[in-house]
C-alpha positions as CSV (number, residue, x, y, z in Angstrom):
1,X,-30.8,-11.6,11.5
2,X,-33.0,-14.1,13.6
3,X,-34.3,-13.9,17.4
4,X,-35.4,-16.3,20.2
5,X,-37.7,-15.1,22.9
6,X,-37.4,-17.1,26.6
7,X,-39.4,-16.0,29.3
8,X,-42.6,-13.7,30.1
9,X,-41.9,-11.8,33.4
10,X,-40.6,-7.9,32.9
11,X,-37.1,-7.7,34.2
12,X,-36.9,-7.0,37.9
13,X,-33.0,-7.2,38.1
14,X,-31.7,-3.8,39.4
15,X,-28.0,-2.6,40.7
16,X,-27.0,-0.9,43.7
17,X,-23.5,0.3,44.1
18,X,-21.9,-3.0,42.6
19,X,-24.6,-5.4,43.5
20,X,-27.1,-7.1,41.1
21,X,-30.5,-8.0,43.4
22,X,-34.3,-9.0,42.0
23,X,-37.3,-7.6,43.3
24,X,-39.0,-9.8,45.5
25,X,-40.7,-10.6,48.4
26,X,-38.5,-13.4,50.0
27,X,-34.4,-12.3,51.1
28,X,-31.7,-13.9,49.2
29,X,-30.1,-16.8,50.3
30,X,-27.7,-16.8,47.3
31,X,-24.8,-15.0,46.7
32,X,-22.5,-15.2,43.7
33,X,-19.6,-13.3,43.3
34,X,-18.0,-12.9,39.6
35,X,-15.7,-10.6,39.1
36,X,-16.8,-7.1,40.2
37,X,-20.3,-8.0,41.2
38,X,-21.9,-9.7,43.4
39,X,-25.2,-11.2,42.7
40,X,-27.7,-11.7,45.5
41,X,-30.3,-14.8,44.5
42,X,-32.7,-17.5,46.0
43,X,-31.7,-21.1,45.8
44,X,-35.4,-22.1,45.1
45,X,-35.1,-20.0,41.4
46,X,-31.3,-21.2,40.5
47,X,-31.0,-24.4,42.0
48,X,-34.0,-26.9,40.1
49,X,-32.7,-25.9,36.4
50,X,-28.7,-25.3,37.7
51,X,-26.9,-28.9,38.6
52,X,-23.3,-27.4,39.5
53,X,-25.2,-25.0,42.1
54,X,-27.0,-28.0,43.4
55,X,-23.9,-29.9,44.1
56,X,-22.5,-26.9,45.5
57,X,-24.8,-26.0,47.8
58,X,-25.8,-29.5,49.0
59,X,-21.6,-29.8,50.3
60,X,-22.2,-26.4,52.0
61,X,-22.6,-26.8,55.7
62,X,-24.5,-23.5,55.8
63,X,-28.2,-24.2,54.8
64,X,-29.2,-20.3,55.2
65,X,-26.9,-18.2,53.1
66,X,-24.7,-19.4,50.5
67,X,-21.7,-17.6,49.1
68,X,-20.1,-18.7,45.2
69,X,-17.4,-17.6,43.4
70,X,-18.0,-18.2,39.9
71,X,-15.4,-16.0,38.4
72,X,-14.3,-18.7,35.6
73,X,-17.4,-18.7,34.1
74,X,-17.3,-18.6,30.6
75,X,-19.0,-15.1,29.0
76,X,-18.7,-13.8,32.6
77,X,-21.4,-11.9,33.8
78,X,-23.7,-11.4,31.0
79,X,-24.0,-15.0,30.1
80,X,-24.8,-16.0,33.9
81,X,-27.4,-12.6,34.1
82,X,-28.3,-14.7,30.8
83,X,-28.8,-17.8,32.8
84,X,-30.2,-16.7,35.6
85,X,-33.0,-14.2,34.1
86,X,-33.8,-18.1,32.8
87,X,-34.7,-19.7,36.1
88,X,-36.3,-16.4,37.1
89,X,-38.8,-16.9,34.0
90,X,-37.7,-13.3,33.0
91,X,-37.8,-12.5,29.5
92,X,-34.6,-12.6,27.7
93,X,-33.6,-12.0,24.2
94,X,-31.3,-14.6,22.3
95,X,-29.6,-14.1,19.3
96,X,-26.2,-14.8,17.4
97,X,-25.0,-12.2,19.5
98,X,-24.8,-13.7,22.9
99,X,-26.3,-17.5,21.8
100,X,-22.7,-18.8,22.1
101,X,-21.5,-17.3,25.4
102,X,-25.2,-18.2,26.9
103,X,-24.9,-21.9,25.7
104,X,-21.0,-22.0,27.3
105,X,-22.6,-20.5,30.6
106,X,-24.8,-22.7,30.4
107,X,-23.6,-26.1,30.0
108,X,-20.9,-24.5,32.5
109,X,-23.7,-24.1,34.7
110,X,-24.8,-27.9,34.0
111,X,-28.5,-26.8,32.9
112,X,-29.0,-30.3,30.9
113,X,-32.5,-32.1,30.4
114,X,-30.8,-34.6,33.0
115,X,-31.6,-31.9,36.0
116,X,-35.1,-30.5,34.7
117,X,-36.4,-31.2,31.7
118,X,-37.2,-28.1,28.9
119,X,-34.1,-26.6,30.4
120,X,-31.9,-23.7,28.6
121,X,-29.0,-26.1,26.9
122,X,-32.1,-28.2,25.0
123,X,-33.2,-24.4,24.1
124,X,-30.5,-23.4,23.4
125,X,-29.1,-25.8,21.0
126,X,-32.4,-26.3,18.9
127,X,-32.4,-22.3,18.1
128,X,-28.7,-22.5,17.2
129,X,-29.2,-25.3,14.6
130,X,-32.4,-24.2,13.5
131,X,-31.8,-20.6,12.8
132,X,-27.7,-19.7,13.9
133,X,-26.5,-22.2,10.8
134,X,-29.1,-21.8,8.6
135,X,-28.1,-17.9,8.2
136,X,-25.5,-16.6,6.7
137,X,-25.5,-13.4,8.5
138,X,-26.1,-15.3,11.9
139,X,-23.4,-17.8,11.7
140,X,-20.6,-15.5,10.7
141,X,-21.6,-13.8,13.5
142,X,-21.8,-16.5,15.7
143,X,-18.2,-17.5,14.5
144,X,-17.0,-14.0,15.3
145,X,-18.1,-14.3,18.9
146,X,-16.4,-17.9,19.3
147,X,-12.8,-15.6,19.6
148,X,-13.9,-14.4,22.9
149,X,-14.5,-18.1,24.4
150,X,-12.1,-20.2,21.7
151,X,-11.6,-23.2,24.0
152,X,-15.2,-23.8,25.4
153,X,-16.4,-23.4,21.3
154,X,-13.9,-25.5,20.5
155,X,-14.5,-28.1,23.3
156,X,-18.4,-27.9,22.8
157,X,-18.1,-28.4,18.7
158,X,-19.5,-24.9,18.1
159,X,-16.7,-23.6,16.1
160,X,-16.0,-26.6,13.6
161,X,-20.2,-26.4,13.3
162,X,-20.1,-22.9,12.2
163,X,-16.7,-22.8,10.3
164,X,-18.4,-25.7,8.2
165,X,-21.6,-24.0,7.5
166,X,-20.2,-21.0,6.3
167,X,-17.9,-22.9,4.0
168,X,-20.8,-24.6,2.7
169,X,-22.7,-21.8,2.0
170,X,-19.6,-20.2,0.2
171,X,-19.3,-22.9,-1.7
172,X,-23.1,-22.5,-3.4
173,X,-23.1,-21.2,-6.9
174,X,-24.5,-17.7,-6.6
175,X,-27.2,-18.6,-8.7
176,X,-28.7,-20.2,-5.9
177,X,-27.8,-17.5,-3.2
178,X,-30.9,-16.6,-1.4
179,X,-29.4,-15.4,1.9
180,X,-28.8,-11.2,2.8
181,X,-25.1,-10.4,2.8
182,X,-23.1,-7.5,2.9
183,X,-21.7,-6.2,-0.5
184,X,-20.4,-2.3,-0.7
185,X,-18.5,-2.3,-4.0
186,X,-18.5,0.6,-5.7
187,X,-21.2,1.0,-9.0
188,X,-22.6,-2.3,-7.3
189,X,-26.7,-2.2,-7.2
190,X,-28.8,-5.0,-6.2
191,X,-31.0,-4.0,-8.3
192,X,-28.9,-4.1,-10.8
193,X,-27.9,-7.4,-10.4
194,X,-30.3,-10.0,-9.8
195,X,-27.8,-12.9,-9.2
196,X,-25.0,-12.6,-6.4
197,X,-21.9,-11.3,-7.4
198,X,-19.2,-14.4,-7.4
199,X,-17.4,-12.8,-4.4
200,X,-20.4,-11.7,-2.9
201,X,-19.0,-13.6,0.8
202,X,-15.5,-11.8,1.4
203,X,-16.7,-9.0,2.7
204,X,-18.8,-10.7,5.6
205,X,-15.7,-12.9,6.0
206,X,-13.0,-10.3,6.8
207,X,-14.5,-9.2,10.0
208,X,-13.1,-13.0,11.3
209,X,-10.2,-13.5,13.3
210,X,-7.2,-14.2,11.7
211,X,-7.0,-18.1,12.5
212,X,-11.0,-18.3,11.8
213,X,-10.1,-16.6,8.3
214,X,-7.5,-19.2,7.2
215,X,-9.0,-21.7,8.3
216,X,-12.1,-21.0,5.9
217,X,-9.8,-19.8,3.0
218,X,-7.6,-23.0,3.9
219,X,-10.6,-25.0,3.4
220,X,-12.2,-23.4,0.4
221,X,-9.2,-23.7,-1.7
222,X,-8.8,-27.3,-0.5
223,X,-12.0,-28.2,-2.4
224,X,-10.6,-26.5,-6.0
225,X,-14.6,-25.2,-6.7
226,X,-13.6,-21.6,-6.4
227,X,-11.4,-19.7,-8.7
228,X,-7.8,-18.7,-7.8
229,X,-8.8,-14.8,-8.3
230,X,-11.5,-15.2,-6.5
231,X,-9.4,-16.5,-3.3
232,X,-7.2,-13.9,-4.4
233,X,-10.0,-11.3,-4.1
234,X,-10.8,-12.2,-0.2
235,X,-7.6,-12.0,0.7
236,X,-7.5,-8.5,-0.7
237,X,-11.1,-7.4,1.1
238,X,-9.5,-8.8,4.4
239,X,-6.1,-6.8,3.8
240,X,-8.1,-4.0,3.0
241,X,-10.1,-4.2,6.4
242,X,-7.0,-4.9,9.1
243,X,-3.9,-3.7,7.9
244,X,-2.6,-0.3,7.6
245,X,-2.5,2.2,5.1
246,X,0.9,3.6,4.8
247,X,0.0,6.9,3.1
248,X,-2.0,8.0,6.1
249,X,-0.6,5.7,9.1
250,X,2.5,7.5,10.9
251,X,5.1,5.0,11.7
252,X,4.5,2.2,14.7
253,X,5.7,3.7,18.2
254,X,7.6,1.9,20.6
255,X,5.1,1.6,23.4
256,X,3.4,-1.6,24.9
257,X,0.2,-0.8,23.4
258,X,2.1,0.1,19.9
259,X,3.9,-2.8,19.7
260,X,1.0,-5.4,20.5
261,X,-0.8,-4.3,17.8
262,X,2.2,-4.2,15.6
263,X,3.1,-7.6,16.6
264,X,-0.7,-8.3,15.6
265,X,-0.6,-6.8,12.0
266,X,2.8,-8.3,10.9
267,X,1.0,-11.6,12.0
268,X,-1.7,-10.8,9.7
269,X,0.5,-9.3,7.1
270,X,2.5,-13.2,6.9
271,X,-0.7,-15.0,6.5
272,X,-2.6,-13.4,4.4
273,X,1.3,-13.4,2.2
274,X,1.7,-17.1,2.4
275,X,-2.5,-17.7,1.3
276,X,-2.0,-15.5,-1.9
277,X,-2.2,-18.8,-4.6
278,X,0.4,-19.7,-7.1
279,X,-1.2,-18.4,-10.0
280,X,0.1,-15.4,-11.8
281,X,-3.7,-13.7,-12.0
282,X,-4.9,-14.2,-8.6
283,X,-4.0,-11.2,-7.2
284,X,-2.6,-7.8,-9.2
285,X,0.9,-6.5,-8.7
286,X,-0.7,-3.5,-7.3
287,X,-1.8,-5.8,-4.4
288,X,1.7,-7.3,-3.9
289,X,3.4,-4.3,-4.1
290,X,0.5,-2.6,-1.6
291,X,1.8,-5.4,0.9
292,X,5.3,-4.8,0.1
293,X,5.4,-1.0,1.4
294,X,3.0,-2.4,4.4
295,X,5.6,-5.0,5.1
296,X,8.7,-2.6,5.6
297,X,6.1,-0.1,7.3
298,X,5.3,-2.5,10.2
299,X,8.8,-4.2,10.0
300,X,8.3,-7.7,8.7
301,X,10.4,-10.1,8.7
302,X,12.9,-10.7,5.7
303,X,11.7,-13.7,4.6
304,X,7.8,-12.3,4.2
305,X,9.6,-8.9,2.7
306,X,11.5,-11.4,-0.2
307,X,8.5,-13.5,-1.1
308,X,6.6,-10.2,-2.1
309,X,9.4,-9.5,-3.4
310,X,10.1,-12.0,-5.7
311,X,5.8,-12.3,-6.3
312,X,6.2,-8.6,-7.6
313,X,9.0,-8.6,-9.7
314,X,7.2,-11.4,-11.7
315,X,4.0,-9.4,-12.8
316,X,6.1,-5.7,-12.6
317,X,5.5,-4.6,-16.2
318,X,1.5,-4.7,-15.4
319,X,2.2,-2.3,-12.7
320,X,1.4,1.7,-12.9
321,X,3.3,4.6,-11.5
322,X,1.0,4.6,-9.2
323,X,1.4,1.8,-7.6
324,X,5.2,2.2,-7.3
325,X,4.7,5.2,-5.5
326,X,5.5,4.0,-1.7
327,X,5.6,6.0,0.6
328,X,9.1,6.1,3.0
329,X,9.1,5.9,6.4
330,X,13.0,5.4,7.3
331,X,14.7,6.9,10.5
332,X,15.8,10.1,8.5
333,X,13.2,10.9,6.9
334,X,14.8,12.9,4.3
335,X,12.3,12.0,1.2
336,X,9.0,11.3,0.6
337,X,9.2,8.3,-1.6
338,X,11.3,5.1,-1.1
339,X,12.5,4.4,-3.8
340,X,15.2,1.7,-2.0
341,X,12.3,-0.7,-2.3
342,X,11.6,0.2,-6.2
343,X,14.7,-0.5,-6.7
344,X,15.3,-4.2,-5.2
345,X,11.4,-4.8,-7.0
346,X,13.2,-4.1,-10.4
347,X,16.8,-5.5,-9.4
348,X,14.4,-9.0,-8.6
349,X,13.0,-8.3,-11.6
350,X,16.3,-7.8,-13.6
351,X,17.8,-11.2,-12.2
352,X,14.6,-13.2,-13.3
353,X,14.8,-11.2,-17.0
354,X,17.9,-12.1,-17.8
355,X,17.8,-15.8,-16.8
356,X,14.8,-16.3,-18.8
357,X,15.8,-14.7,-21.8
358,X,19.5,-15.2,-22.0
359,X,20.6,-15.3,-25.5
360,X,16.9,-13.9,-26.8
361,X,17.6,-10.2,-28.3
362,X,14.1,-9.3,-29.6
363,X,10.4,-10.5,-29.4
364,X,8.6,-10.7,-26.0
365,X,12.2,-10.5,-24.1
366,X,12.3,-6.8,-25.5
367,X,8.9,-6.1,-25.3
368,X,8.9,-6.6,-21.4
369,X,12.2,-5.1,-20.9
370,X,11.3,-2.0,-22.3
371,X,7.8,-1.7,-20.9
372,X,9.2,-2.0,-17.4
373,X,11.8,0.8,-18.7
374,X,9.0,3.0,-19.5
375,X,7.3,2.1,-16.2
376,X,10.8,3.1,-14.6
377,X,11.4,6.6,-16.7
378,X,7.8,7.6,-15.9
379,X,8.4,6.9,-12.0
380,X,11.6,8.4,-11.9
381,X,10.2,11.9,-13.4
382,X,7.7,11.5,-10.6
383,X,10.3,11.2,-7.7
384,X,12.4,13.8,-9.3
385,X,9.8,16.3,-7.8
386,X,10.8,15.4,-4.7
387,X,12.6,18.6,-3.3
388,X,14.9,16.4,-0.7
389,X,15.1,13.2,-3.3
390,X,18.9,12.8,-3.6
391,X,20.8,13.2,-6.6
392,X,22.7,9.4,-6.1
393,X,19.0,7.4,-5.2
394,X,17.9,8.9,-8.9
395,X,21.3,8.1,-10.5
396,X,21.5,4.8,-9.2
397,X,17.6,3.6,-10.2
398,X,18.4,4.9,-13.0
399,X,21.3,3.1,-13.7
400,X,20.3,-0.1,-12.8
401,X,18.1,-0.4,-16.1
402,X,19.8,-2.2,-19.0
403,X,21.2,0.0,-22.5
404,X,18.3,-2.3,-24.5
405,X,15.6,-1.0,-22.4
406,X,15.9,2.6,-23.6
407,X,15.7,2.7,-27.3
408,X,15.7,6.8,-26.7
409,X,16.5,8.8,-23.8
410,X,13.8,11.6,-23.9
411,X,12.1,10.5,-20.7
412,X,15.5,10.8,-19.1
413,X,16.1,14.0,-20.4
414,X,12.7,14.6,-18.8
415,X,13.5,13.4,-15.3
416,X,16.9,15.5,-15.7
417,X,15.1,19.0,-16.6
418,X,12.7,18.4,-13.8
419,X,15.5,17.1,-11.1
420,X,17.2,20.6,-11.8
421,X,14.0,23.0,-11.6
422,X,12.6,21.3,-8.5
423,X,16.5,21.5,-7.2
424,X,17.4,25.4,-8.6
425,X,20.4,25.7,-6.0
426,X,22.0,21.8,-6.9
427,X,25.7,22.1,-6.8
428,X,27.8,21.9,-10.1
429,X,29.3,18.3,-9.1
430,X,26.0,16.8,-8.5
431,X,24.5,18.1,-11.9
432,X,27.4,16.9,-13.6
433,X,26.7,13.3,-12.0
434,X,22.9,13.5,-13.1
435,X,23.4,14.4,-16.3
436,X,26.5,11.9,-16.9
437,X,23.3,9.4,-17.5
438,X,22.0,11.1,-20.2
439,X,23.2,9.6,-23.8
440,X,23.1,12.7,-26.4
441,X,23.0,10.4,-29.5
442,X,19.6,9.0,-27.8
443,X,17.8,12.2,-28.3
444,X,15.2,13.1,-30.6
445,X,15.0,16.0,-33.0
446,X,13.1,18.1,-30.7
447,X,14.7,17.1,-27.1
448,X,18.1,17.7,-28.4
449,X,17.0,21.2,-29.8
450,X,15.5,22.0,-26.0
451,X,18.3,20.7,-24.6
452,X,20.6,22.8,-26.2
453,X,18.8,26.1,-25.4
454,X,18.3,24.8,-21.9
455,X,20.1,26.7,-19.4
456,X,19.6,25.1,-16.3
457,X,22.1,22.0,-17.8
458,X,25.8,22.1,-17.4
459,X,27.7,23.7,-20.3
460,X,29.4,20.3,-20.9
461,X,26.2,18.6,-21.7
462,X,25.2,21.3,-23.9
463,X,27.8,21.3,-25.9
464,X,27.9,17.7,-25.8
465,X,24.3,17.3,-27.5
466,X,25.8,19.9,-30.0
467,X,28.8,18.0,-30.7
468,X,26.4,15.2,-32.0
469,X,24.1,17.4,-33.4
470,X,27.1,18.0,-35.4
471,X,27.9,14.3,-36.6
472,X,24.5,13.6,-37.3
473,X,22.8,16.7,-38.7
474,X,25.4,18.1,-40.8
475,X,23.4,16.7,-44.1
476,X,20.1,17.8,-42.9
477,X,18.1,20.8,-43.9
478,X,19.0,24.3,-42.4
479,X,16.3,25.5,-39.8
480,X,17.0,28.4,-37.6
481,X,16.4,28.2,-33.9
482,X,13.7,29.1,-31.9
483,X,13.8,32.8,-31.0
484,X,13.8,33.7,-27.3
485,X,10.5,34.5,-25.8
486,X,9.9,37.9,-23.8
487,X,9.2,35.5,-21.0
488,X,12.5,34.2,-21.1
489,X,14.0,37.6,-21.7
490,X,12.4,39.2,-18.8
491,X,13.7,36.2,-16.3
492,X,17.2,37.0,-17.2
493,X,16.8,41.2,-16.7
494,X,19.2,42.4,-14.3
495,X,21.6,45.1,-13.1
496,X,25.4,44.4,-14.7
497,X,28.1,45.5,-13.4
498,X,31.0,46.7,-15.5
499,X,33.6,43.9,-14.2
500,X,30.0,41.4,-15.2
501,X,30.0,42.9,-18.4
502,X,33.7,42.5,-19.7
503,X,33.3,38.8,-17.8
504,X,29.9,38.0,-20.2
505,X,31.9,39.8,-23.1
506,X,34.8,37.4,-22.5
507,X,32.4,34.3,-22.4
508,X,30.3,35.4,-25.2
509,X,34.3,35.3,-27.6
510,X,34.9,32.3,-25.7
511,X,31.3,30.7,-26.8
512,X,31.6,32.5,-30.2
513,X,34.3,30.3,-31.0
514,X,33.3,27.2,-30.0
515,X,31.5,26.3,-33.1
516,X,34.8,27.0,-35.1
517,X,36.8,24.1,-33.7
518,X,33.8,22.0,-33.9
519,X,33.5,22.7,-37.5
520,X,37.3,21.7,-37.7
521,X,36.7,18.6,-35.9
522,X,34.4,17.4,-38.6
523,X,37.1,17.4,-41.5
524,X,39.5,15.7,-39.3
525,X,39.5,17.1,-35.9
526,X,42.7,15.9,-34.0
527,X,41.8,14.6,-30.2
528,X,42.8,17.7,-28.6
529,X,40.2,19.4,-30.7
530,X,37.5,17.2,-30.1
531,X,38.3,17.3,-25.8
532,X,38.3,21.4,-26.6
533,X,34.4,20.5,-27.6
534,X,33.8,17.6,-24.8
535,X,35.1,19.7,-22.2
536,X,34.9,23.5,-23.0
537,X,34.7,24.3,-19.2
538,X,38.5,23.1,-18.1
539,X,39.8,26.5,-20.4
540,X,37.7,29.0,-18.4
541,X,38.5,30.0,-14.7
542,X,35.9,29.2,-11.8
543,X,34.5,32.6,-11.7
544,X,33.4,32.7,-15.7
545,X,31.7,29.2,-15.4
546,X,30.0,30.8,-11.8
547,X,29.0,33.8,-13.9
548,X,27.8,32.2,-17.0
549,X,25.6,29.9,-14.5
550,X,24.5,33.1,-13.3
551,X,23.3,34.4,-16.5
552,X,21.8,31.8,-17.9
553,X,18.0,32.0,-18.8
554,X,15.8,29.7,-17.2
555,X,13.7,27.1,-19.8
556,X,10.2,26.2,-18.8
557,X,9.7,22.3,-18.0
558,X,6.4,22.1,-20.2
559,X,8.5,23.0,-23.2
560,X,9.8,19.4,-23.6
561,X,6.2,18.2,-24.2
562,X,4.1,19.7,-26.6
563,X,6.6,22.0,-28.2
564,X,7.7,22.2,-31.9
565,X,11.1,23.6,-31.5
566,X,13.2,23.9,-34.9
567,X,15.8,22.0,-35.5
568,X,19.2,23.5,-35.4
569,X,21.3,22.6,-38.8
570,X,24.3,24.2,-37.5
571,X,26.3,25.0,-33.9
572,X,27.3,28.2,-35.7
573,X,23.8,30.0,-35.2
574,X,23.0,28.4,-32.1
575,X,26.2,29.7,-30.7
576,X,25.7,32.8,-32.0
577,X,22.0,32.8,-30.6
578,X,23.2,32.2,-27.0
579,X,25.7,35.0,-28.2
580,X,23.4,37.5,-28.9
581,X,20.9,36.8,-25.3
582,X,24.7,36.9,-23.0
583,X,25.3,40.9,-25.1
584,X,21.5,41.7,-24.8
585,X,21.8,40.9,-21.0
586,X,24.9,43.1,-20.7
587,X,23.8,45.8,-22.2
588,X,20.7,46.2,-20.2
């Protein structure tokens, strides 16, 4: 960063209470009040260089001592003190940080060449043109400082010249970039890269006010030199710099200061969202979804949310599960993940998919919907672990996908099993509601084998799996179901009362009769027999059903993936195995 030193005398200003005085043998005859500070100075030092003070003092009736109030001087007391020290010949150091306020104050005091040759305005003008505008970091810092004096900087042309200089440097080919810049991307080393990266300018520009940033990005885009991806990267860096991280931040409060801060961030969000190029690949879907989450967090306008949802759904197939894990900031605070927001994006995607692929049954349309279906099922498996997640939200999101999106229901079964494990006290009606989304005919042999032995599932679902297994696998080679492990037997060990033993014996008898009914259904079963197979729970009393649920063994969630369950060829063998387990528990 460039500096300019003016003056040679040592600093003789000192402070006594709220007054600033210069060490001198001559008493003060010029008192200037700025805000809460009073300066005791001398006419013969300031008047020869300040045209404004000359005019004011010449109109004053008191020729001995004059008191002035300059509360409206741009830059305040700090900028005025730089000008005053210049008049005394005291050494001052000028840089990009204080040149703009000093220049505005000098203009206010009329420290021009018409008043005295070699005055401060000329020196600041020369330093600004030759050093500030020529350097990259200097001009960015100077442009940033104009935000404190917007009207003066605009009227004096400082803001326009700084913006033009920044734009000119941004449009410079990376091979010709010779100035220093800030670039802290992970994995970047200046020694390994002789040329500047294409987005070398994005980090420094992100320090600017949103209005200045918008002005620069708009001008750069209109030049049609930089790619939309580069513009998108600049927006991503700026959003990361100024917008909150919703996974770590708390919902905004309603205090005056908090409300003002939220309104500022809402404006930044809306400006960034409106500047995103229309090109599909200009920004990642992860960035769009993050902006959508922030919009929900800040309570942005429905227009902004709607536009972000529309942009996100276009690239939804490119998203990962982590991109969809929005934290919920609802007033109820019951669950962690914002499922409703994901559902809104999915619904928008489905509307667009149906519009674009009407009548198309295969090819790109099928690959697209199945890729999104796989993404949503993976997302469902994550949110199923949330102990506060309502069944209705899981079911609604799972049912939103069309049937063609799932070639099989293995992932959906995993979701159900994970949810049941995370919610062991789930009521039976809710269990049934959850399991209704499962199509047992679309399960793979391994998953069907696991489902038959899964004691978390309602009996209705288990029997449905057995029924479809009988229909599909009647001609397959007979295999034995996997034996019960010692750990599973230990989980079911408990003291059983005589009444409970008799109930379990009755339950075992009932389950033993089921395969026989199923066998009859395979040879032209009547409607009443099929109904008995699909809905066996209706034939049992409530106490028997509760006892049955109580006595079931726990099957590990990890048994779904990586396990090699034997494919049961006959429901008789499976039911016999379940009956044996039931009798074993009763005897123990």
